[in-house]
N, C-alpha and C positions, 0 to 999 in steps of 0.2 A: 637176446630175443628183441625183435623190433617192437616198439610200442605202437599204440593206436595213432600216434601222430605221424607215423610213417606214411609218406605219400602213396606208396604201393598198397598199403592196407586200406587207406581211404579210397583209392581207385577201385579196389575189389569190392568194398562195401557199396560204393556208388553203383557199380555194375550189377550187384545183387539186387539193389533196390529198383533198378531199371528193368529187371527181368519180367517178362510178360506174366508169369505165374504170380509174382508179387503184386504187380499192378492190378491184375484181375481178382486176386484174392482180397485185396483191399477194397476194390469196387464192390465185391459181394458183401463184405463186412458193412460198408456204408449203407448199402441197400437193405441189409437186414435191420440196421438201426433205423432206417427210414420207415420200415413197417411198424416199428414201435412208435415212432413219431406220428405216423398216420393215425394210430389209435389215440395218442395224446391230443391230437388236433380236434377230435370229435367234440362238438359242443363249444369249442373255443375259437374257431375260425371256420367259415364255410368252405366247401371244397373248391369252388371256382375262384373265390377270393384268394385262397392259398396258392392255387395254381398260377394265377396272373401275377401275384406279388413275388413269388419265388423267381419267376423267369424275368420279370421286369427289373428287379434289384440285381439279379445275377448279370443281366446284360449291362446295366450301368456300371457295375464293378469291373467287368471284363473290358469295357470299351477303351479305357486309356491304354491298356496293354495290347489289345487285339487290333485296334484300328490301323496302327502303322504296319503291322504284319499283313492285314487284310488288303491294304493298298498295294503291297507287293504282289499278293496272290490274286488281285482282281482280274487280270486277264484270263485266269483259269476258272474263276468263280462266275464271272458275268454270264457266260453261255449256259451255266447250269443253276441259275437262281431258282428255277422251279423245283429242281431236285432238293435244294436245301430247305425250301418251303415245306415240301412233303416230309422231310426228315423232322422238322420242328413240329409239324402238325401231328404226325403219327407217334413219334417217340417221346416227345416232351408234353405237348398239350393233350393229345389223345390219351396216352397211357396214364398220365398223372391225374387228369380230370376224372377218368373212370375209376382209378385206384382210390382216390379220396372219397368219391361218392360210395363206392362199394364197401368201404370200411364202416359206413353207417348201417349197413344191412347184413353183413356176413361176419362170421367168426374168423379168428385167426387160423383155425384148422382148415376151414374151407378155402380161404384165400391162399394158404400155403399149397394145398393140393393143386389148385388151378394154376398157380405160378410155376409149379414144378414141371408143367408141360411145355414151358417155353423152349428149352433146348430141342425138344422133339419138333416143335413148330419150325425152328430154324433149320434143323436137319432136313425136314421134308421140303421146306421152301427153297433151300439151296439146291436140292436135287431137281425140283420142278423148274426153277428159274434158270439155274446155271449148270444143271446136270453134274453137280458135285458128287464125287464118289466117296463112300465110306466103307471101311473094312469091318469084318466081323468083330474084331477087338474093340473098335470104336462103338459099335452097337452094344456090345457086352458092357463096356464102360458106362455108357449112357444108362443102360438098364440097372446097373449096380447103384449109380448115383440116384436114380429114380426110386429104387428100393429104400435107400437111406432117407430120402425126403418123405416117402409115404410112411415109413416107420415113425418118423417124427410127427407127421400129421395124425397118425392113428394112435399117438401116445403109447407106442410100444406094442400095440395089438392091431395087426393088419385087418383082422376080421371086423373091426369097428367101422372100417371105411365103407363097407357094403350098406351100412345103415344111414349114410349121409346122403341128403337130397340136394339137388342143385337149386338154390333159391335165387331171388332177384340179384342179390349181391354177387353170388357166384357167377351168374351170367354176365354181369358187368366186368368181373375180373377176367373171364374168358375172352371177352372182346378186347380188353386192355392187353392181355398177353398176345393176342393176334396182332394188335397194333405195334407192340414193341418187337415182336418177331419180324414183322415187315420192316421196321426201322433198322434192325440189326442186319437183315439181308441187304437192304439198300446201302447201309454204311460200309459193307464189305467192298463196294465199288466206288468209294469216295475218291474224288480227284486228288492228285498229289499236292495238297496244300498243307500249310502248317496247322497243327492241332488247335492253336489259338484262334485262327480264322474259322475253323470248323465249329468249335464250341460257341463262339460269339454269334456266328450266323444262325446256328440252330436255336440258340437261346433267344435271339432277337425275333426270329420268325415264330417261336413259341409264344413270346409275349404278345405279338400282334394277333395270332390265331386264337389265343385264349381270351382276348378282350370280348369278342361277341358272346361267348358262353358266360363270362362274368357278368356282362350286361343282362343277359337272359336270366341269370340267377337273381339279379337285383329286381328285374321287372316282376317276377313271380313272388317277390317278397321273401326269398330264402337266403339272401346274402347276410352274412354276419361278419362284421369287422373284428379283427383279432383283439382279444384281451391280452393280459400279460403272458399267460401260458401260450396263447396263440402266436404272439410275436416271437416267443422263444422257439416254437416250431418253425416259424417262417425263417428266422435267422439260421437255424440248423439246416433247413432245407436248401437255403441259398448257398451256404458255404461248402457243405459236404455233398449231398446228393446232386445238387444242380451243377456246381462248378467242378469240384474235385473228382467225384466218381465218374461223371460223364466224360471228362477229359481222359481219365485213366482207361475207361472202356473204349473210347475211340482209339487210343494209342494201342491198347491190347489187340483190337481187331486188326489194326495196321500190321502188327508184328506177327500174329499167328493165324489170322483169318477168322471169319464169323463162326463156322461150325465149332472149332476148338475153343474159341473164346467164350461162346455162349454156354458151354458145358459148365463153366464156373458159376452160372446162375444158380445151380443146384446147391451151392453153399449158402445162398441167401436165407432159406428157412432155418438152416442149422444155426447160423449166426443170429438170426432173429430170435430163435428160442433161447439161446444163451443170454442175449441182451435182455430178453423179457424176464429172465430169472434175476439178473442183476438190477434192472431198473424197476420192474413191476412187482418183484418179489415172488414170482412163480417158482414152484419147486423144480429142482433138477433131478432127472431120473437116469438110470443106467442106459436106457434106450437112446437118450440124447447122445451119449458118448459113442455108442455102437453106430448110430446113424451117421455121425460125423466121420467115423472110420470108413463106413461104406462109401460115403460121398468122395472122400479123398482117394480111396482105393479105386473107385470108378474113374475118376479123372486121370489117375496114373495109368490105368489100363488103356483108356481111350487115347492118351497121348502116345503110348507105345505103338498103338495101331496106326498112327499117322504115317509112319514110314512105308506102310504097305498099300496106302491108298494113292491113287492117281487123282489127287484132289484138284478140282477146278477152282476151289475156294482158296486162292493164294493171297498173301498180303497185298492190299490194293496199292500201297505206295512204298515200294522197296527203296526208291531213291531217297524219300524223305526219312525213312527209318535209319538209313546209313548216314545221311548228311545233316539231318536236323535234330536227331536224337530227342 
């Protein structure tokens, strides 16, 4: 029997790790952890300060690696600078600013319910903008994952959802979801440039566009410089949600398209619940396990339905996927 040092075994493992399902699953896990981090940030660093710090530090860390690649990609980037500014404004500055503010006003249950609507936003947006087609199986898969998310949000009792009201924080989360949905739709038509160029440009524009809101926060006296716990949240946000997960998300969309990739967002509240149990000491119930099974089953059904769709939402950069890996 060949051991793990076998080059063929290593190649298979590397191929598995590069699979879009693995990339997007890890993305969802990190975003679930970011929800817990958002709660831990409350009272330890102000929302706009956290937003500008995470993108400024991420841009600085990425610069030495990304700038040589960006110079090569510049002929494709220059005509579409406005496009990258919008990506940074909507997906990074807009979503994260609203998310961190909302966590001061709404519960984890409410924010989970609102975030679970993101795949629907992308499905509808892709149809309206690009006339992307979906099959009955894809709709069924989305519905099943949504049921799993709502089961988690309702703590195992769907009837409790009817008693929840949309408060100020929920409204902010809804706008944040619309922003990130628009970002995802735009990202599906990204030019064929290296992922390092993409993540650096979007992070840099997010830094620049988040500065005015951070200044506004300071002017009204609401800015709070991070304390020790706040810096811990900043460090986590820079390395995982800002750099790693966004890079994986971009790559995932390149490989399987926005509609299919965004379905994995429904894993976020499931992972968030599991991490809340581990980190915050919240109890784990049977419905958490059932909900996770529903979400995974829904993704499987939706993926099987992809072969029946004449989807306009195709990977935006097939050449890059094959040659740049």
